PQR file of N, CA, C, O and H, with PARSE charges and radii, in Angstrom:
ATOM      1  N   MET A   1      -3.801 -11.186 -16.340 -0.4000 1.5000
ATOM      2  CA  MET A   1      -3.929  -9.658 -15.754 -0.0000 2.0000
ATOM      3  C   MET A   1      -4.574  -9.216 -17.245  0.5500 1.7000
ATOM      4  O   MET A   1      -4.737 -10.011 -18.171 -0.5500 1.4000
ATOM      5  N   THR A   2      -4.916  -7.738 -17.286 -0.4000 1.5000
ATOM      6  CA  THR A   2      -5.360  -7.608 -18.285 -0.0000 2.0000
ATOM      7  C   THR A   2      -4.456  -5.947 -18.924  0.5500 1.7000
ATOM      8  O   THR A   2      -3.935  -5.185 -18.110 -0.5500 1.4000
ATOM      9  H   THR A   2      -4.783  -7.093 -16.534  0.4000 1.0000
ATOM     10  N   ASP A   3      -4.440  -5.716 -20.172 -0.4000 1.5000
ATOM     11  CA  ASP A   3      -3.141  -4.765 -20.517 -0.0000 2.0000
ATOM     12  C   ASP A   3      -3.241  -3.284 -19.327  0.5500 1.7000
ATOM     13  O   ASP A   3      -2.403  -2.384 -19.271 -0.5500 1.4000
ATOM     14  H   ASP A   3      -4.863  -6.335 -20.833  0.4000 1.0000
ATOM     15  N   MET A   4      -3.863  -3.339 -18.907 -0.4000 1.5000
ATOM     16  CA  MET A   4      -4.478  -2.019 -18.308 -0.0000 2.0000
ATOM     17  C   MET A   4      -3.281  -2.309 -17.138  0.5500 1.7000
ATOM     18  O   MET A   4      -2.213  -1.699 -17.083 -0.5500 1.4000
ATOM     19  H   MET A   4      -4.544  -4.070 -18.952  0.4000 1.0000
ATOM     20  N   VAL A   5      -3.746  -3.460 -16.155 -0.4000 1.5000
ATOM     21  CA  VAL A   5      -3.181  -3.340 -15.168 -0.0000 2.0000
ATOM     22  C   VAL A   5      -1.572  -3.677 -15.392  0.5500 1.7000
ATOM     23  O   VAL A   5      -0.800  -3.372 -14.484 -0.5500 1.4000
ATOM     24  H   VAL A   5      -4.613  -3.956 -16.199  0.4000 1.0000
ATOM     25  N   ILE A   6      -1.286  -4.029 -16.066 -0.4000 1.5000
ATOM     26  CA  ILE A   6       0.079  -4.370 -16.089 -0.0000 2.0000
ATOM     27  C   ILE A   6       0.851  -2.935 -16.787  0.5500 1.7000
ATOM     28  O   ILE A   6       2.005  -2.665 -16.455 -0.5500 1.4000
ATOM     29  H   ILE A   6      -1.914  -4.277 -16.804  0.4000 1.0000
ATOM     30  N   PHE A   7       0.249  -2.244 -17.570 -0.4000 1.5000
ATOM     31  CA  PHE A   7       0.799  -0.795 -17.922 -0.0000 2.0000
ATOM     32  C   PHE A   7       0.601  -0.614 -15.887  0.5500 1.7000
ATOM     33  O   PHE A   7       1.441  -1.163 -15.173 -0.5500 1.4000
ATOM     34  H   PHE A   7      -0.689  -2.463 -17.840  0.4000 1.0000
ATOM     35  N   THR A   8      -0.381   0.059 -15.357 -0.4000 1.5000
ATOM     36  CA  THR A   8      -0.541   0.624 -14.341 -0.0000 2.0000
ATOM     37  C   THR A   8       0.913   0.104 -13.120  0.5500 1.7000
ATOM     38  O   THR A   8       1.697   0.832 -12.511 -0.5500 1.4000
ATOM     39  H   THR A   8      -1.064   0.504 -15.937  0.4000 1.0000
ATOM     40  N   ASP A   9       0.834  -0.934 -13.135 -0.4000 1.5000
ATOM     41  CA  ASP A   9       1.747  -1.687 -12.329 -0.0000 2.0000
ATOM     42  C   ASP A   9       3.428  -1.453 -12.359  0.5500 1.7000
ATOM     43  O   ASP A   9       4.290  -1.237 -11.508 -0.5500 1.4000
ATOM     44  H   ASP A   9       0.197  -1.525 -13.630  0.4000 1.0000
ATOM     45  N   LYS A  10       3.388  -1.652 -14.098 -0.4000 1.5000
ATOM     46  CA  LYS A  10       5.098  -1.239 -14.209 -0.0000 2.0000
ATOM     47  C   LYS A  10       4.915   0.479 -14.190  0.5500 1.7000
ATOM     48  O   LYS A  10       6.003   1.054 -14.165 -0.5500 1.4000
ATOM     49  H   LYS A  10       2.687  -1.828 -14.790  0.4000 1.0000
ATOM     50  N   PHE A  11       3.706   1.391 -14.198 -0.4000 1.5000
ATOM     51  CA  PHE A  11       4.288   2.673 -14.241 -0.0000 2.0000
ATOM     52  C   PHE A  11       4.651   2.954 -12.599  0.5500 1.7000
ATOM     53  O   PHE A  11       5.642   3.589 -12.238 -0.5500 1.4000
ATOM     54  H   PHE A  11       2.822   0.924 -14.219  0.4000 1.0000
ATOM     55  N   LYS A  12       3.721   2.397 -11.747 -0.4000 1.5000
ATOM     56  CA  LYS A  12       3.925   2.638 -10.344 -0.0000 2.0000
ATOM     57  C   LYS A  12       5.823   2.380 -10.292  0.5500 1.7000
ATOM     58  O   LYS A  12       6.689   2.993  -9.669 -0.5500 1.4000
ATOM     59  H   LYS A  12       2.915   1.882 -12.040  0.4000 1.0000
ATOM     60  N   GLU A  13       5.902   1.284 -11.180 -0.4000 1.5000
ATOM     61  CA  GLU A  13       7.220   0.486 -10.524 -0.0000 2.0000
ATOM     62  C   GLU A  13       8.146   1.825 -11.031  0.5500 1.7000
ATOM     63  O   GLU A  13       9.097   2.109 -10.302 -0.5500 1.4000
ATOM     64  H   GLU A  13       5.198   0.786 -11.686  0.4000 1.0000
ATOM     65  N   ALA A  14       7.903   2.720 -12.326 -0.4000 1.5000
ATOM     66  CA  ALA A  14       9.103   2.735 -12.173 -0.0000 2.0000
ATOM     67  C   ALA A  14       9.023   4.239 -11.955  0.5500 1.7000
ATOM     68  O   ALA A  14      10.032   4.908 -12.181 -0.5500 1.4000
ATOM     69  H   ALA A  14       7.131   2.490 -12.918  0.4000 1.0000
ATOM     70  N   VAL A  15       7.648   4.958 -11.439 -0.4000 1.5000
ATOM     71  CA  VAL A  15       8.088   6.472 -10.733 -0.0000 2.0000
ATOM     72  C   VAL A  15       7.987   6.234  -9.368  0.5500 1.7000
ATOM     73  O   VAL A  15       7.758   7.245  -8.705 -0.5500 1.4000
ATOM     74  H   VAL A  15       6.829   4.414 -11.255  0.4000 1.0000
ATOM     75  N   SER A  16       8.113   4.989  -8.641 -0.4000 1.5000
ATOM     76  CA  SER A  16       8.470   4.797  -7.491 -0.0000 2.0000
ATOM     77  C   SER A  16       9.594   4.973  -7.398  0.5500 1.7000
ATOM     78  O   SER A  16      10.067   5.807  -6.626 -0.5500 1.4000
ATOM     79  H   SER A  16       8.300   4.168  -9.180  0.4000 1.0000
ATOM     80  N   LEU A  17      10.342   4.163  -8.230 -0.4000 1.5000
ATOM     81  CA  LEU A  17      12.218   4.352  -8.764 -0.0000 2.0000
ATOM     82  C   LEU A  17      12.650   5.620  -8.627  0.5500 1.7000
ATOM     83  O   LEU A  17      13.478   5.987  -7.793 -0.5500 1.4000
ATOM     84  H   LEU A  17       9.957   3.486  -8.858  0.4000 1.0000
ATOM     85  N   ASP A  18      11.945   6.508  -9.671 -0.4000 1.5000
ATOM     86  CA  ASP A  18      12.689   7.609  -9.668 -0.0000 2.0000
ATOM     87  C   ASP A  18      12.392   8.198  -8.734  0.5500 1.7000
ATOM     88  O   ASP A  18      13.443   8.666  -8.296 -0.5500 1.4000
ATOM     89  H   ASP A  18      11.273   6.209 -10.348  0.4000 1.0000
ATOM     90  N   ILE A  19      11.528   8.509  -8.076 -0.4000 1.5000
ATOM     91  CA  ILE A  19      10.887   9.610  -6.985 -0.0000 2.0000
ATOM     92  C   ILE A  19      11.374   9.289  -5.776  0.5500 1.7000
ATOM     93  O   ILE A  19      11.657  10.196  -4.993 -0.5500 1.4000
ATOM     94  H   ILE A  19      10.675   8.128  -8.432  0.4000 1.0000
ATOM     95  N   TYR A  20      11.563   7.855  -5.401 -0.4000 1.5000
ATOM     96  CA  TYR A  20      11.491   7.252  -4.191 -0.0000 2.0000
ATOM     97  C   TYR A  20      12.919   7.005  -4.076  0.5500 1.7000
ATOM     98  O   TYR A  20      13.723   7.453  -3.259 -0.5500 1.4000
ATOM     99  H   TYR A  20      11.333   7.119  -6.037  0.4000 1.0000
ATOM    100  N   GLY A  21      13.094   6.137  -5.136 -0.4000 1.5000
ATOM    101  CA  GLY A  21      14.649   5.606  -5.225 -0.0000 2.0000
ATOM    102  C   GLY A  21      14.398   4.249  -4.518  0.5500 1.7000
ATOM    103  O   GLY A  21      15.380   3.636  -4.099 -0.5500 1.4000
ATOM    104  H   GLY A  21      12.441   5.773  -5.800  0.4000 1.0000
ATOM    105  N   ARG A  22      12.924   3.641  -4.324 -0.4000 1.5000
ATOM    106  CA  ARG A  22      12.503   2.290  -4.110 -0.0000 2.0000
ATOM    107  C   ARG A  22      12.081   1.694  -5.148  0.5500 1.7000
ATOM    108  O   ARG A  22      12.190   2.314  -6.205 -0.5500 1.4000
ATOM    109  H   ARG A  22      12.126   4.140  -4.664  0.4000 1.0000
ATOM    110  N   SER A  23      11.451   0.272  -5.176 -0.4000 1.5000
ATOM    111  CA  SER A  23      10.909  -0.765  -5.877 -0.0000 2.0000
ATOM    112  C   SER A  23       9.312  -0.344  -4.905  0.5500 1.7000
ATOM    113  O   SER A  23       9.154  -0.054  -3.719 -0.5500 1.4000
ATOM    114  H   SER A  23      11.363  -0.232  -4.317  0.4000 1.0000
ATOM    115  N   TYR A  24       8.428  -0.470  -5.939 -0.4000 1.5000
ATOM    116  CA  TYR A  24       6.958  -0.226  -6.052 -0.0000 2.0000
ATOM    117  C   TYR A  24       6.594  -1.820  -4.953  0.5500 1.7000
ATOM    118  O   TYR A  24       5.988  -1.912  -3.885 -0.5500 1.4000
ATOM    119  H   TYR A  24       8.555  -0.706  -6.902  0.4000 1.0000
ATOM    120  N   SER A  25       7.238  -2.817  -5.764 -0.4000 1.5000
ATOM    121  CA  SER A  25       6.946  -4.100  -5.905 -0.0000 2.0000
ATOM    122  C   SER A  25       7.856  -4.669  -4.824  0.5500 1.7000
ATOM    123  O   SER A  25       7.421  -5.618  -4.172 -0.5500 1.4000
ATOM    124  H   SER A  25       7.730  -2.742  -6.632  0.4000 1.0000
ATOM    125  N   LEU A  26       8.732  -4.325  -4.634 -0.4000 1.5000
ATOM    126  CA  LEU A  26       9.531  -4.851  -3.455 -0.0000 2.0000
ATOM    127  C   LEU A  26       8.897  -4.581  -1.883  0.5500 1.7000
ATOM    128  O   LEU A  26       8.770  -5.479  -1.051 -0.5500 1.4000
ATOM    129  H   LEU A  26       9.086  -3.554  -5.164  0.4000 1.0000
ATOM    130  N   ALA A  27       8.479  -2.959  -1.633 -0.4000 1.5000
ATOM    131  CA  ALA A  27       7.814  -2.423  -0.577 -0.0000 2.0000
ATOM    132  C   ALA A  27       6.685  -2.893  -0.684  0.5500 1.7000
ATOM    133  O   ALA A  27       6.323  -2.818   0.491 -0.5500 1.4000
ATOM    134  H   ALA A  27       8.582  -2.230  -2.309  0.4000 1.0000
ATOM    135  N   LYS A  28       5.646  -3.434  -1.357 -0.4000 1.5000
ATOM    136  CA  LYS A  28       4.545  -4.476  -0.956 -0.0000 2.0000
ATOM    137  C   LYS A  28       5.111  -5.557  -0.966  0.5500 1.7000
ATOM    138  O   LYS A  28       4.619  -6.156  -0.010 -0.5500 1.4000
ATOM    139  H   LYS A  28       5.940  -3.495  -2.311  0.4000 1.0000
ATOM    140  N   ALA A  29       5.875  -6.230  -1.465 -0.4000 1.5000
ATOM    141  CA  ALA A  29       6.210  -7.325  -1.052 -0.0000 2.0000
ATOM    142  C   ALA A  29       6.574  -7.822   0.095  0.5500 1.7000
ATOM    143  O   ALA A  29       6.390  -9.006   0.374 -0.5500 1.4000
ATOM    144  H   ALA A  29       6.275  -5.743  -2.242  0.4000 1.0000
ATOM    145  N   GLY A  30       7.159  -6.935   0.926 -0.4000 1.5000
ATOM    146  CA  GLY A  30       7.464  -6.374   1.897 -0.0000 2.0000
ATOM    147  C   GLY A  30       7.312  -5.721   3.358  0.5500 1.7000
ATOM    148  O   GLY A  30       8.083  -5.510   4.294 -0.5500 1.4000
ATOM    149  H   GLY A  30       7.310  -5.972   0.700  0.4000 1.0000
ATOM    150  N   ASN A  31       5.595  -5.447   3.037 -0.4000 1.5000
ATOM    151  CA  ASN A  31       4.695  -4.586   3.698 -0.0000 2.0000
ATOM    152  C   ASN A  31       5.464  -3.460   4.424  0.5500 1.7000
ATOM    153  O   ASN A  31       5.411  -2.987   5.559 -0.5500 1.4000
ATOM    154  H   ASN A  31       4.968  -5.619   2.276  0.4000 1.0000
ATOM    155  N   GLN A  32       6.279  -3.194   3.202 -0.4000 1.5000
ATOM    156  CA  GLN A  32       6.872  -1.655   3.766 -0.0000 2.0000
ATOM    157  C   GLN A  32       6.472  -0.669   2.706  0.5500 1.7000
ATOM    158  O   GLN A  32       5.806  -0.938   1.707 -0.5500 1.4000
ATOM    159  H   GLN A  32       6.322  -3.579   2.280  0.4000 1.0000
ATOM    160  N   CYS A  33       7.037   0.705   3.098 -0.4000 1.5000
ATOM    161  CA  CYS A  33       6.504   2.512   2.656 -0.0000 2.0000
ATOM    162  C   CYS A  33       7.181   2.454   1.549  0.5500 1.7000
ATOM    163  O   CYS A  33       8.390   2.472   1.782 -0.5500 1.4000
ATOM    164  H   CYS A  33       7.577   0.924   3.910  0.4000 1.0000
ATOM    165  N   VAL A  34       6.877   2.382   0.247 -0.4000 1.5000
ATOM    166  CA  VAL A  34       7.596   2.951  -0.813 -0.0000 2.0000
ATOM    167  C   VAL A  34       8.657   4.425  -0.641  0.5500 1.7000
ATOM    168  O   VAL A  34       9.767   4.636  -1.131 -0.5500 1.4000
ATOM    169  H   VAL A  34       5.895   2.368   0.058  0.4000 1.0000
ATOM    170  N   GLN A  35       7.557   5.534   0.509 -0.4000 1.5000
ATOM    171  CA  GLN A  35       8.074   6.701   0.462 -0.0000 2.0000
ATOM    172  C   GLN A  35       9.276   6.929   1.329  0.5500 1.7000
ATOM    173  O   GLN A  35      10.108   7.748   0.935 -0.5500 1.4000
ATOM    174  H   GLN A  35       6.656   5.362   0.907  0.4000 1.0000
ATOM    175  N   CYS A  36       9.499   6.185   2.673 -0.4000 1.5000
ATOM    176  CA  CYS A  36      10.377   6.571   3.868 -0.0000 2.0000
ATOM    177  C   CYS A  36      10.911   5.121   4.124  0.5500 1.7000
ATOM    178  O   CYS A  36      11.819   5.106   4.955 -0.5500 1.4000
ATOM    179  H   CYS A  36       8.824   5.520   2.993  0.4000 1.0000
ATOM    180  N   GLY A  37      10.519   3.720   3.536 -0.4000 1.5000
ATOM    181  CA  GLY A  37      11.097   2.579   3.461 -0.0000 2.0000
ATOM    182  C   GLY A  37      11.226   1.545   5.396  0.5500 1.7000
ATOM    183  O   GLY A  37      11.974   0.628   5.736 -0.5500 1.4000
ATOM    184  H   GLY A  37       9.782   3.732   2.861  0.4000 1.0000
ATOM    185  N   LYS A  38      10.212   2.234   6.120 -0.4000 1.5000
ATOM    186  CA  LYS A  38       9.295   1.681   7.076 -0.0000 2.0000
ATOM    187  C   LYS A  38       8.406   0.758   7.154  0.5500 1.7000
ATOM    188  O   LYS A  38       7.429   0.866   6.412 -0.5500 1.4000
ATOM    189  H   LYS A  38       9.605   2.979   5.844  0.4000 1.0000
ATOM    190  N   ARG A  39       8.494  -0.351   8.031 -0.4000 1.5000
ATOM    191  CA  ARG A  39       6.711  -0.903   8.157 -0.0000 2.0000
ATOM    192  C   ARG A  39       5.949  -0.491   8.000  0.5500 1.7000
ATOM    193  O   ARG A  39       5.675   0.561   8.576 -0.5500 1.4000
ATOM    194  H   ARG A  39       9.287  -0.439   8.634  0.4000 1.0000
ATOM    195  N   ALA A  40       4.967  -1.188   6.941 -0.4000 1.5000
ATOM    196  CA  ALA A  40       3.677  -0.204   6.697 -0.0000 2.0000
ATOM    197  C   ALA A  40       2.617  -1.682   6.680  0.5500 1.7000
ATOM    198  O   ALA A  40       2.108  -2.163   5.667 -0.5500 1.4000
ATOM    199  H   ALA A  40       5.190  -2.043   6.473  0.4000 1.0000
ATOM    200  N   ASP A  41       2.463  -2.244   8.203 -0.4000 1.5000
ATOM    201  CA  ASP A  41       1.570  -3.134   8.522 -0.0000 2.0000
ATOM    202  C   ASP A  41       0.385  -2.133   9.585  0.5500 1.7000
ATOM    203  O   ASP A  41      -0.569  -2.810   9.970 -0.5500 1.4000
ATOM    204  H   ASP A  41       2.876  -1.854   9.026  0.4000 1.0000
ATOM    205  N   LYS A  42       0.381  -1.354   9.835 -0.4000 1.5000
ATOM    206  CA  LYS A  42      -0.123  -1.118  10.847 -0.0000 2.0000
ATOM    207  C   LYS A  42      -1.017   0.523  10.313  0.5500 1.7000
ATOM    208  O   LYS A  42      -0.309   1.486  10.016 -0.5500 1.4000
ATOM    209  H   LYS A  42       1.155  -0.804   9.523  0.4000 1.0000
ATOM    210  N   PHE A  43      -2.875   0.668  10.242 -0.4000 1.5000
ATOM    211  CA  PHE A  43      -3.661   1.318   9.571 -0.0000 2.0000
ATOM    212  C   PHE A  43      -4.521   2.093  11.126  0.5500 1.7000
ATOM    213  O   PHE A  43      -4.879   1.651  12.217 -0.5500 1.4000
ATOM    214  H   PHE A  43      -3.450  -0.114  10.483  0.4000 1.0000
ATOM    215  N   ARG A  44      -4.555   3.229  10.547 -0.4000 1.5000
ATOM    216  CA  ARG A  44      -5.798   3.891  11.348 -0.0000 2.0000
ATOM    217  C   ARG A  44      -7.599   3.274  10.914  0.5500 1.7000
ATOM    218  O   ARG A  44      -8.630   3.243  11.585 -0.5500 1.4000
ATOM    219  H   ARG A  44      -4.264   3.589   9.661  0.4000 1.0000
ATOM    220  N   ASN A  45      -7.381   2.987   9.935 -0.4000 1.5000
ATOM    221  CA  ASN A  45      -8.758   2.251   9.342 -0.0000 2.0000
ATOM    222  C   ASN A  45      -8.984   1.323   8.127  0.5500 1.7000
ATOM    223  O   ASN A  45      -7.941   0.792   7.745 -0.5500 1.4000
ATOM    224  H   ASN A  45      -6.543   3.013   9.390  0.4000 1.0000
ATOM    225  N   VAL A  46      -9.978   1.033   7.498 -0.4000 1.5000
ATOM    226  CA  VAL A  46     -10.163   0.096   6.424 -0.0000 2.0000
ATOM    227  C   VAL A  46      -9.831   1.235   5.308  0.5500 1.7000
ATOM    228  O   VAL A  46      -9.158   0.904   4.332 -0.5500 1.4000
ATOM    229  H   VAL A  46     -10.825   1.465   7.808  0.4000 1.0000
ATOM    230  N   LYS A  47     -10.232   2.385   5.423 -0.4000 1.5000
ATOM    231  CA  LYS A  47      -9.461   3.222   4.293 -0.0000 2.0000
ATOM    232  C   LYS A  47      -8.015   3.418   3.743  0.5500 1.7000
ATOM    233  O   LYS A  47      -7.626   3.326   2.578 -0.5500 1.4000
ATOM    234  H   LYS A  47     -10.780   2.654   6.216  0.4000 1.0000
ATOM    235  N   SER A  48      -7.271   3.732   4.956 -0.4000 1.5000
ATOM    236  CA  SER A  48      -5.985   3.494   4.931 -0.0000 2.0000
ATOM    237  C   SER A  48      -5.518   2.438   4.553  0.5500 1.7000
ATOM    238  O   SER A  48      -4.574   2.558   3.772 -0.5500 1.4000
ATOM    239  H   SER A  48      -7.587   3.806   5.902  0.4000 1.0000
ATOM    240  N   ALA A  49      -5.854   1.317   4.838 -0.4000 1.5000
ATOM    241  CA  ALA A  49      -5.376   0.379   4.197 -0.0000 2.0000
ATOM    242  C   ALA A  49      -5.510  -0.227   3.035  0.5500 1.7000
ATOM    243  O   ALA A  49      -4.840  -1.074   2.444 -0.5500 1.4000
ATOM    244  H   ALA A  49      -6.621   1.219   5.472  0.4000 1.0000
ATOM    245  N   LYS A  50      -6.460   0.329   2.809 -0.4000 1.5000
ATOM    246  CA  LYS A  50      -6.756   0.027   0.938 -0.0000 2.0000
ATOM    247  C   LYS A  50      -5.640   1.262   0.009  0.5500 1.7000
ATOM    248  O   LYS A  50      -4.915   1.209  -0.984 -0.5500 1.4000
ATOM    249  H   LYS A  50      -7.004   1.016   3.289  0.4000 1.0000
ATOM    250  N   GLU A  51      -6.044   2.314   1.028 -0.4000 1.5000
ATOM    251  CA  GLU A  51      -4.366   3.215   0.204 -0.0000 2.0000
ATOM    252  C   GLU A  51      -3.398   2.768   0.054  0.5500 1.7000
ATOM    253  O   GLU A  51      -2.743   3.111  -0.930 -0.5500 1.4000
ATOM    254  H   GLU A  51      -6.633   2.357   1.835  0.4000 1.0000
ATOM    255  N   TYR A  52      -2.754   1.549   1.213 -0.4000 1.5000
ATOM    256  CA  TYR A  52      -1.292   0.907   0.708 -0.0000 2.0000
ATOM    257  C   TYR A  52      -1.659   0.347   0.302  0.5500 1.7000
ATOM    258  O   TYR A  52      -0.863   0.222  -0.629 -0.5500 1.4000
ATOM    259  H   TYR A  52      -3.287   1.270   2.013  0.4000 1.0000
ATOM    260  N   THR A  53      -2.924  -0.776  -0.009 -0.4000 1.5000
ATOM    261  CA  THR A  53      -2.666  -1.223  -1.893 -0.0000 2.0000
ATOM    262  C   THR A  53      -2.832  -0.786  -2.847  0.5500 1.7000
ATOM    263  O   THR A  53      -2.613  -1.397  -3.894 -0.5500 1.4000
ATOM    264  H   THR A  53      -3.571  -0.675   0.747  0.4000 1.0000
ATOM    265  N   ALA A  54      -3.270   0.407  -2.790 -0.4000 1.5000
ATOM    266  CA  ALA A  54      -2.834   0.889  -3.806 -0.0000 2.0000
ATOM    267  C   ALA A  54      -1.659   1.720  -4.256  0.5500 1.7000
ATOM    268  O   ALA A  54      -1.351   1.816  -5.444 -0.5500 1.4000
ATOM    269  H   ALA A  54      -3.448   0.903  -1.939  0.4000 1.0000
ATOM    270  N   MET A  55      -1.057   2.277  -3.345 -0.4000 1.5000
ATOM    271  CA  MET A  55      -0.386   2.985  -3.323 -0.0000 2.0000
ATOM    272  C   MET A  55       1.312   2.855  -2.342  0.5500 1.7000
ATOM    273  O   MET A  55       2.215   3.690  -2.289 -0.5500 1.4000
ATOM    274  H   MET A  55      -1.307   2.200  -2.380  0.4000 1.0000
ATOM    275  N   ALA A  56       1.213   1.392  -1.636 -0.4000 1.5000
ATOM    276  CA  ALA A  56       2.471   1.271  -0.473 -0.0000 2.0000
ATOM    277  C   ALA A  56       3.022   2.590  -0.344  0.5500 1.7000
ATOM    278  O   ALA A  56       4.116   2.963  -0.766 -0.5500 1.4000
ATOM    279  H   ALA A  56       0.480   0.714  -1.679  0.4000 1.0000
ATOM    280  N   THR A  57       1.876   3.485   0.486 -0.4000 1.5000
ATOM    281  CA  THR A  57       2.411   4.507   1.377 -0.0000 2.0000
ATOM    282  C   THR A  57       2.200   4.103   3.059  0.5500 1.7000
ATOM    283  O   THR A  57       1.028   3.762   3.217 -0.5500 1.4000
ATOM    284  H   THR A  57       0.987   3.181   0.829  0.4000 1.0000
ATOM    285  N   CYS A  58       2.864   4.049   4.159 -0.4000 1.5000
ATOM    286  CA  CYS A  58       2.542   3.793   5.365 -0.0000 2.0000
ATOM    287  C   CYS A  58       1.514   5.000   5.391  0.5500 1.7000
ATOM    288  O   CYS A  58       1.298   5.914   4.596 -0.5500 1.4000
ATOM    289  H   CYS A  58       3.816   4.325   4.030  0.4000 1.0000
ATOM    290  N   GLN A  59       0.706   4.485   7.186 -0.4000 1.5000
ATOM    291  CA  GLN A  59      -0.055   5.559   7.637 -0.0000 2.0000
ATOM    292  C   GLN A  59       0.903   6.962   7.556  0.5500 1.7000
ATOM    293  O   GLN A  59       0.504   8.016   7.060 -0.5500 1.4000
ATOM    294  H   GLN A  59       0.881   3.742   7.833  0.4000 1.0000
ATOM    295  N   HIS A  60       2.291   6.748   8.166 -0.4000 1.5000
ATOM    296  CA  HIS A  60       2.898   8.317   8.463 -0.0000 2.0000
ATOM    297  C   HIS A  60       2.417   8.708   7.239  0.5500 1.7000
ATOM    298  O   HIS A  60       1.377   9.360   7.154 -0.5500 1.4000
ATOM    299  H   HIS A  60       2.615   5.892   8.569  0.4000 1.0000
ATOM    300  N   CYS A  61       3.119   8.350   6.196 -0.4000 1.5000
ATOM    301  CA  CYS A  61       3.686   9.281   4.798 -0.0000 2.0000
ATOM    302  C   CYS A  61       2.255   9.298   4.207  0.5500 1.7000
ATOM    303  O   CYS A  61       2.316   9.876   3.122 -0.5500 1.4000
ATOM    304  H   CYS A  61       3.964   7.819   6.265  0.4000 1.0000
ATOM    305  N   GLN A  62       1.077   8.925   4.462 -0.4000 1.5000
ATOM    306  CA  GLN A  62      -0.252   9.093   3.828 -0.0000 2.0000
ATOM    307  C   GLN A  62      -1.009  10.342   4.912  0.5500 1.7000
ATOM    308  O   GLN A  62      -1.752  11.262   4.571 -0.5500 1.4000
ATOM    309  H   GLN A  62       1.027   8.455   5.344  0.4000 1.0000
ATOM    310  N   ASP A  63      -0.571  10.024   6.154 -0.4000 1.5000
ATOM    311  CA  ASP A  63      -1.033  11.629   6.896 -0.0000 2.0000
ATOM    312  C   ASP A  63      -0.136  12.971   6.047  0.5500 1.7000
ATOM    313  O   ASP A  63      -0.599  13.996   5.546 -0.5500 1.4000
ATOM    314  H   ASP A  63       0.033   9.276   6.431  0.4000 1.0000
ATOM    315  N   LYS A  64       1.438  12.444   6.135 -0.4000 1.5000
ATOM    316  CA  LYS A  64       1.843  13.743   5.162 -0.0000 2.0000
ATOM    317  C   LYS A  64       1.091  14.289   3.892  0.5500 1.7000
ATOM    318  O   LYS A  64       0.860  15.435   3.507 -0.5500 1.4000
ATOM    319  H   LYS A  64       1.814  11.612   6.543  0.4000 1.0000
ATOM    320  N   TYR A  65       0.798  13.057   3.389 -0.4000 1.5000
ATOM    321  CA  TYR A  65       0.238  13.758   2.188 -0.0000 2.0000
ATOM    322  C   TYR A  65      -0.868  14.138   1.925  0.5500 1.7000
ATOM    323  O   TYR A  65      -1.021  15.009   1.069 -0.5500 1.4000
ATOM    324  H   TYR A  65       0.986  12.126   3.702  0.4000 1.0000
ATOM    325  N   TRP A  66      -1.834  13.636   2.532 -0.4000 1.5000
ATOM    326  CA  TRP A  66      -3.537  14.209   2.768 -0.0000 2.0000
ATOM    327  C   TRP A  66      -3.364  15.285   3.893  0.5500 1.7000
ATOM    328  O   TRP A  66      -4.290  16.090   3.796 -0.5500 1.4000
ATOM    329  H   TRP A  66      -1.710  12.929   3.227  0.4000 1.0000
ATOM    330  N   GLY A  67      -2.880  15.464   4.484 -0.4000 1.5000
ATOM    331  CA  GLY A  67      -2.963  16.224   6.305 -0.0000 2.0000
ATOM    332  C   GLY A  67      -3.091  15.332   7.287  0.5500 1.7000
ATOM    333  O   GLY A  67      -2.632  15.841   8.309 -0.5500 1.4000
ATOM    334  H   GLY A  67      -2.127  14.810   4.563  0.4000 1.0000
ATOM    335  N   GLY A  68      -3.412  14.460   7.448 -0.4000 1.5000
ATOM    336  CA  GLY A  68      -3.359  13.673   8.669 -0.0000 2.0000
ATOM    337  C   GLY A  68      -5.341  14.029   9.158  0.5500 1.7000
ATOM    338  O   GLY A  68      -6.185  13.973   8.263 -0.5500 1.4000
ATOM    339  H   GLY A  68      -3.785  14.046   6.618  0.4000 1.0000
ATOM    340  N   LEU A  69      -5.766  14.375  10.687 -0.4000 1.5000
ATOM    341  CA  LEU A  69      -7.089  13.727  10.972 -0.0000 2.0000
ATOM    342  C   LEU A  69      -7.096  15.170  11.528  0.5500 1.7000
ATOM    343  O   LEU A  69      -6.112  15.663  12.079 -0.5500 1.4000
ATOM    344  H   LEU A  69      -5.080  14.420  11.414  0.4000 1.0000
ATOM    345  N   PRO A  70      -8.320  15.841  11.341 -0.5600 1.5000
ATOM    346  CA  PRO A  70      -8.230  16.942  11.223  0.2800 2.0000
ATOM    347  C   PRO A  70      -7.719  17.232  13.070  0.5500 1.7000
ATOM    348  O   PRO A  70      -7.614  16.249  13.804 -0.5500 1.4000
ATOM    349  N   ASN A  71      -7.496  18.402  13.517 -0.4000 1.5000
ATOM    350  CA  ASN A  71      -6.830  18.592  14.511 -0.0000 2.0000
ATOM    351  C   ASN A  71      -5.813  17.955  15.089  0.5500 1.7000
ATOM    352  O   ASN A  71      -5.733  17.942  16.318 -0.5500 1.4000
ATOM    353  H   ASN A  71      -7.581  19.200  12.921  0.4000 1.0000
ATOM    354  N   GLU A  72      -5.118  17.489  14.500 -0.4000 1.5000
ATOM    355  CA  GLU A  72      -3.513  16.993  14.403 -0.0000 2.0000
ATOM    356  C   GLU A  72      -2.503  17.962  13.926  0.5500 1.7000
ATOM    357  O   GLU A  72      -1.320  17.631  13.843 -0.5500 1.4000
ATOM    358  H   GLU A  72      -5.183  17.500  13.502  0.4000 1.0000
TER
END
């Protein structure tokens, strides 16, 4: 891994522990949401699944953050 990837992973870990009280790496390893702690294995589309790989947030928490689908 490059130094930047290692730094980014350590940053995500520190921020998630500070803000959510949950480990980013443990959430990812257990297919859980770092925000709410629920299972994070069902996503609306490929874009949402990719968002999980980057931020470890479930569909519900992504919808809360990004505003959900129009008409929801």
